[in-house]
C-alpha positions as CSV (number, residue, x, y, z in Angstrom):
1,M,-0.2,-0.2,0.2
2,T,1.3,3.4,-0.9
3,T,-0.5,6.2,0.5
4,V,-0.8,9.8,-1.4
5,G,1.7,11.5,1.3
6,E,4.6,8.8,0.6
7,L,3.7,9.5,-3.3
8,G,3.9,13.5,-3.0
9,E,1.7,15.9,-5.2
10,T,4.3,15.9,-8.1
11,A,4.6,12.4,-8.7
12,L,0.4,11.8,-8.0
13,I,-0.1,14.8,-10.4
14,E,1.9,13.1,-13.0
15,R,0.4,9.6,-12.5
16,I,-3.0,11.3,-12.9
17,V,-1.8,13.1,-16.3
18,E,-0.5,9.9,-17.8
19,R,-3.5,8.2,-16.7
20,V,-5.8,10.7,-18.5
21,R,-3.4,11.1,-21.7
22,R,-3.5,7.5,-22.1
23,A,-7.4,6.8,-21.9
24,S,-8.4,9.9,-23.4
25,P,-6.7,11.2,-26.4
26,L,-7.7,14.6,-27.8
27,Q,-8.1,14.0,-31.0
28,T,-11.6,13.1,-30.1
29,M,-12.6,16.2,-29.5
30,G,-12.7,17.6,-32.9
31,G,-9.4,19.3,-33.0
32,R,-11.3,22.3,-30.9
33,V,-8.5,21.5,-28.0
34,I,-5.7,23.7,-27.9
35,T,-3.7,22.8,-24.2
36,A,-5.5,20.8,-22.0
37,I,-4.0,18.5,-18.7
38,G,-0.7,19.1,-17.8
39,D,-0.3,22.4,-18.6
40,D,-1.0,25.7,-16.4
41,A,-4.4,26.1,-17.9
42,A,-6.8,24.5,-20.1
43,A,-7.3,26.0,-23.8
44,W,-10.2,25.1,-26.2
45,R,-12.1,26.8,-29.4
46,V,-15.6,27.4,-28.5
47,A,-18.6,28.4,-30.6
48,G,-22.2,29.0,-29.6
49,V,-23.5,29.8,-26.1
50,Q,-21.2,28.3,-23.4
51,A,-22.9,27.0,-20.1
52,A,-20.9,26.6,-17.1
53,T,-21.6,24.6,-13.7
54,T,-20.0,22.9,-10.7
55,D,-20.6,20.3,-8.2
56,T,-18.8,18.8,-5.4
57,M,-18.8,15.6,-3.3
58,V,-17.1,15.0,0.0
59,E,-17.1,11.6,1.9
60,G,-19.0,11.4,5.1
61,V,-21.7,13.6,3.3
62,H,-22.1,12.8,-0.6
63,F,-20.8,9.3,-0.3
64,R,-19.9,6.5,1.9
65,T,-16.9,4.1,0.6
66,S,-19.1,1.4,2.2
67,T,-21.9,1.7,-0.2
68,A,-20.0,3.2,-3.4
69,S,-16.4,2.0,-4.9
70,W,-14.0,5.2,-5.6
71,A,-14.7,4.5,-9.2
72,D,-18.5,5.0,-8.3
73,V,-17.8,8.0,-7.0
74,G,-15.9,9.4,-10.0
75,W,-18.5,8.1,-12.3
76,K,-21.3,10.0,-10.2
77,V,-19.7,13.2,-9.7
78,W,-19.1,13.7,-13.1
79,V,-22.3,12.5,-14.4
80,S,-23.9,15.5,-11.9
81,N,-22.3,17.8,-13.9
82,V,-23.0,16.8,-17.2
83,S,-26.6,16.4,-15.8
84,D,-26.6,19.9,-15.0
85,I,-25.7,20.8,-18.8
86,A,-28.5,18.6,-19.9
87,A,-31.0,20.3,-17.9
88,M,-30.1,23.5,-19.8
89,G,-30.3,21.9,-23.4
90,G,-26.6,21.5,-24.1
91,S,-23.9,19.2,-24.6
92,P,-21.2,18.7,-22.0
93,F,-17.7,19.5,-23.3
94,A,-15.0,19.3,-20.7
95,G,-14.2,19.2,-16.8
96,L,-11.6,20.0,-14.5
97,V,-11.6,18.1,-11.0
98,T,-10.1,19.4,-8.1
99,L,-9.1,16.6,-4.8
100,G,-9.1,17.4,-1.3
101,L,-7.2,14.4,0.0
102,P,-6.0,12.8,3.3
103,A,-2.1,12.3,3.2
104,D,-3.2,8.6,4.6
105,L,-5.4,7.8,1.3
106,D,-4.0,4.9,-0.7
107,V,-3.0,6.2,-4.2
108,S,-5.1,3.1,-5.2
109,N,-8.2,5.0,-4.6
110,V,-7.4,7.9,-6.5
111,D,-6.5,5.6,-9.3
112,A,-10.0,4.2,-9.1
113,L,-11.4,7.4,-9.1
114,Y,-10.1,8.7,-12.2
115,D,-11.3,5.2,-13.8
116,G,-15.0,6.4,-12.8
117,V,-14.5,9.5,-14.3
118,L,-12.5,8.7,-17.9
119,E,-15.4,5.9,-17.7
120,A,-18.2,8.9,-17.6
121,C,-16.0,10.5,-20.0
122,A,-15.8,7.8,-22.2
123,V,-19.9,7.3,-22.2
124,Y,-21.0,11.2,-22.6
125,G,-17.8,12.1,-24.9
126,T,-16.4,14.5,-22.7
127,E,-12.9,15.5,-21.9
128,L,-10.9,15.9,-18.5
129,M,-8.8,19.0,-19.2
130,G,-6.7,19.3,-15.8
131,G,-7.4,20.3,-12.5
132,D,-5.8,20.8,-8.8
133,I,-4.8,18.6,-5.8
134,V,-5.1,19.7,-1.9
135,G,-4.6,18.1,1.2
136,S,-7.9,17.5,3.5
137,P,-8.8,16.2,6.4
138,V,-11.6,14.4,4.7
139,P,-11.3,13.5,0.8
140,F,-13.6,15.6,-1.6
141,V,-14.2,16.1,-5.3
142,T,-15.4,19.0,-7.1
143,I,-15.9,19.3,-10.9
144,A,-16.1,22.4,-12.8
145,M,-17.9,21.9,-16.6
146,T,-18.3,23.7,-19.7
147,G,-21.0,22.5,-22.3
148,V,-22.4,24.1,-25.6
149,C,-25.8,25.5,-25.6
150,S,-28.3,26.7,-28.4
151,A,-29.0,30.5,-28.5
152,T,-31.9,30.1,-25.9
153,P,-30.4,27.4,-23.4
154,L,-33.6,25.7,-21.3
155,S,-34.5,27.3,-17.8
156,R,-36.0,26.8,-14.8
157,S,-37.5,30.1,-14.5
158,A,-39.4,29.7,-17.7
159,A,-42.6,28.0,-16.3
160,R,-46.1,29.6,-17.1
161,P,-49.4,29.1,-15.4
162,G,-51.1,26.5,-17.8
163,D,-48.2,24.6,-18.7
164,A,-47.9,20.6,-18.6
165,L,-45.5,19.2,-16.1
166,A,-43.4,16.2,-17.0
167,V,-40.5,14.1,-16.2
168,T,-38.2,12.0,-18.4
169,G,-38.1,8.8,-16.8
170,P,-39.0,6.7,-13.5
171,L,-38.0,8.0,-9.8
172,G,-36.8,6.8,-6.6
173,G,-34.3,4.6,-8.0
174,S,-31.3,6.1,-6.3
175,R,-33.0,6.5,-2.9
176,G,-34.1,2.8,-2.9
177,G,-30.5,1.8,-4.2
178,L,-29.1,3.7,-1.4
179,L,-31.0,2.5,1.6
180,L,-30.5,-1.5,0.3
181,L,-26.8,-0.7,0.3
182,E,-26.6,1.2,3.9
183,S,-28.8,-1.8,5.2
184,G,-26.2,-4.2,4.3
185,A,-28.5,-6.4,2.3
186,E,-27.6,-9.2,0.1
187,L,-27.7,-7.9,-3.7
188,D,-29.8,-11.7,-4.7
189,T,-32.2,-10.0,-7.1
190,P,-32.6,-8.7,-10.2
191,A,-34.3,-5.6,-8.5
192,R,-31.8,-5.1,-6.1
193,Q,-29.3,-5.3,-8.4
194,A,-31.2,-2.4,-10.4
195,L,-31.7,0.0,-7.5
196,A,-27.8,-0.5,-6.3
197,L,-26.8,0.5,-10.2
198,A,-29.1,3.6,-9.8
199,H,-27.4,5.0,-6.9
200,R,-23.9,4.0,-7.7
201,R,-24.1,4.5,-11.4
202,P,-26.7,7.0,-13.0
203,A,-27.5,8.1,-16.0
204,A,-27.6,11.7,-17.3
205,R,-30.3,12.7,-19.3
206,T,-28.5,14.1,-22.1
207,D,-30.7,12.5,-24.6
208,A,-34.0,13.9,-23.5
209,G,-32.4,17.4,-23.3
210,V,-31.4,17.4,-26.9
211,V,-35.5,16.4,-27.6
212,L,-36.7,19.2,-25.2
213,R,-34.9,21.9,-27.1
214,R,-35.7,20.5,-30.6
215,V,-39.3,20.2,-30.0
216,G,-39.4,24.0,-28.4
217,V,-39.3,23.3,-24.4
218,R,-38.1,26.3,-22.6
219,C,-38.2,25.2,-19.1
220,A,-36.1,22.0,-17.2
221,M,-34.0,21.4,-14.4
222,D,-32.4,18.3,-13.4
223,L,-33.6,16.0,-10.3
224,S,-30.6,15.8,-8.5
225,D,-32.5,16.4,-5.1
226,G,-35.6,15.1,-5.6
227,L,-38.9,16.1,-7.0
228,A,-40.4,17.4,-3.5
229,A,-37.2,19.6,-3.1
230,D,-36.7,20.6,-7.0
231,L,-40.1,21.2,-8.0
232,P,-40.3,24.4,-5.7
233,K,-36.8,25.8,-7.1
234,L,-38.4,25.8,-10.4
235,T,-41.7,27.1,-9.4
236,K,-40.5,30.1,-7.4
237,A,-37.8,30.7,-10.5
238,S,-40.7,31.0,-12.5
239,G,-42.9,32.4,-10.0
240,V,-45.4,30.3,-10.2
241,A,-47.2,27.5,-8.2
242,A,-47.6,23.4,-9.6
243,R,-50.1,20.6,-9.1
244,V,-48.8,17.1,-8.8
245,E,-51.4,14.0,-9.8
246,I,-49.4,11.4,-7.7
247,E,-50.9,8.6,-9.7
248,H,-48.8,9.4,-12.8
249,V,-45.6,10.2,-11.2
250,P,-43.6,7.6,-12.7
251,V,-42.2,4.9,-10.3
252,A,-39.2,2.8,-10.7
253,D,-40.1,-0.6,-10.7
254,A,-37.3,-2.2,-9.1
255,L,-38.5,0.6,-6.4
256,R,-41.6,-0.9,-6.0
257,S,-40.7,-4.5,-6.0
258,E,-38.9,-3.7,-3.2
259,F,-40.5,-1.2,-1.3
260,R,-43.8,-1.1,-2.3
261,P,-45.5,0.8,0.9
262,D,-42.9,3.7,0.8
263,A,-42.1,3.4,-3.0
264,L,-44.5,6.6,-4.1
265,R,-42.8,8.6,-1.1
266,M,-39.4,7.8,-1.7
267,A,-40.1,8.6,-5.3
268,L,-41.2,12.3,-4.5
269,G,-38.5,12.6,-2.2
270,G,-35.2,10.3,-3.3
271,G,-32.3,12.6,-5.4
272,E,-29.8,11.6,-7.6
273,D,-32.1,10.2,-10.1
274,Y,-30.4,12.7,-12.4
275,E,-33.9,12.7,-14.9
276,L,-35.3,16.3,-16.1
277,L,-38.1,17.9,-15.0
278,F,-39.8,19.8,-17.6
279,T,-42.9,22.3,-18.4
280,G,-44.4,23.7,-21.6
281,P,-47.1,24.2,-23.5
282,S,-49.2,20.9,-23.8
283,D,-48.5,19.8,-27.6
284,L,-44.9,20.7,-26.8
285,V,-44.4,18.8,-23.8
286,Q,-46.8,16.1,-25.3
287,A,-44.4,15.6,-28.3
288,A,-41.4,15.4,-26.2
289,V,-42.6,12.9,-24.3
290,S,-43.5,10.6,-27.3
291,E,-40.0,10.9,-27.9
292,V,-38.2,10.2,-24.7
293,P,-39.4,6.6,-23.5
294,G,-40.3,6.3,-19.8
295,S,-41.2,10.0,-19.7
296,A,-44.6,10.7,-18.4
297,V,-47.0,14.0,-17.6
298,I,-47.2,14.3,-13.9
299,G,-49.1,17.7,-13.4
300,E,-49.3,21.1,-14.3
301,I,-48.1,24.6,-13.7
302,T,-50.6,26.8,-12.0
303,E,-51.4,30.2,-10.8
304,G,-51.3,30.9,-6.8
305,P,-48.9,31.5,-3.9
306,V,-45.2,31.5,-6.0
307,G,-43.6,28.0,-4.9
308,R,-46.6,26.3,-3.7
309,I,-47.1,22.8,-4.8
310,S,-50.0,20.7,-4.5
311,F,-50.2,16.7,-4.5
312,V,-53.8,15.6,-5.5
313,A,-55.2,11.6,-6.6
314,G,-58.1,10.5,-8.0
315,R,-60.0,13.4,-9.3
316,G,-58.2,16.3,-8.1
317,E,-58.7,15.2,-4.4
318,P,-56.0,17.3,-2.4
319,V,-53.8,14.7,-0.7
320,S,-51.0,15.1,1.8
321,I,-47.6,13.5,1.6
322,E,-44.9,13.8,4.3
323,V,-42.0,14.1,1.8
324,E,-38.4,15.8,2.0
325,G,-35.8,15.9,-0.5
326,W,-32.4,16.7,0.0
327,E,-30.6,20.2,1.4
328,H,-27.6,21.3,2.6
329,L,-27.0,23.1,5.9
330,R,-29.7,21.4,7.4
């Protein structure tokens, strides 16, 4: 076992640079990259509107190595940024990785983390362009990512009363996977394996973002913190309210199989599914739903107290559901 403290910063950076260069040749970026990892700064040619985002994952807050491998962590933190770009209807391009590492962390864990990042790079056609390393009492990973959007990116502030409200796919899988992994349950059924995979290796909906942009939808955001936490953000940004028809919320099949009594509540409150929540005139939303398998209309944007979310069932009877999404600093 060799720790990062024993290896030292310079040797660790050289190790990472070599690993990235072997796995991610710059020719794949269509000649846009001028300088990349290993230089003082990355430089690339751009066209159109750029989008930028950043996200951080801290051990003990966002992940535990008892429930996720270091490769899983690398995948997930990269994909969470890809998802933000997808929510703008954009195409992710390149990212930078900042690591905070304790001196006693085994170097093999850093290797595995970058394996996960580079797997995600390959799947989503993105480039790891550089980064930074600092000493830290606990491990953390920060990604800063750029992408390219159309002249009018999708925005969470564009919802209007009367818009249909929809999601691009089933919800709650990641939450179910986390609960299984934390419980130490055997992953001995296809449903349990699917839930664990949904938590460890979520997918960003870049495909759906492209469809939304093409059909003319203008309002979207990704569901990183859960529908119950993220929908109020959209309604507040747009100055509207919303009604959710709980019977139409798509719940992951594996979640229903393993957590039937609580499946709907978990689907409403669970985070890290990275599906897209979107709104628009009914005809545009229906056009998008027809092209995105698994998507569903779940309600409507309404007038009313800004940010208010009403859950209804059956023929519109109000229901009370105690759910909370993820929120930091609480």
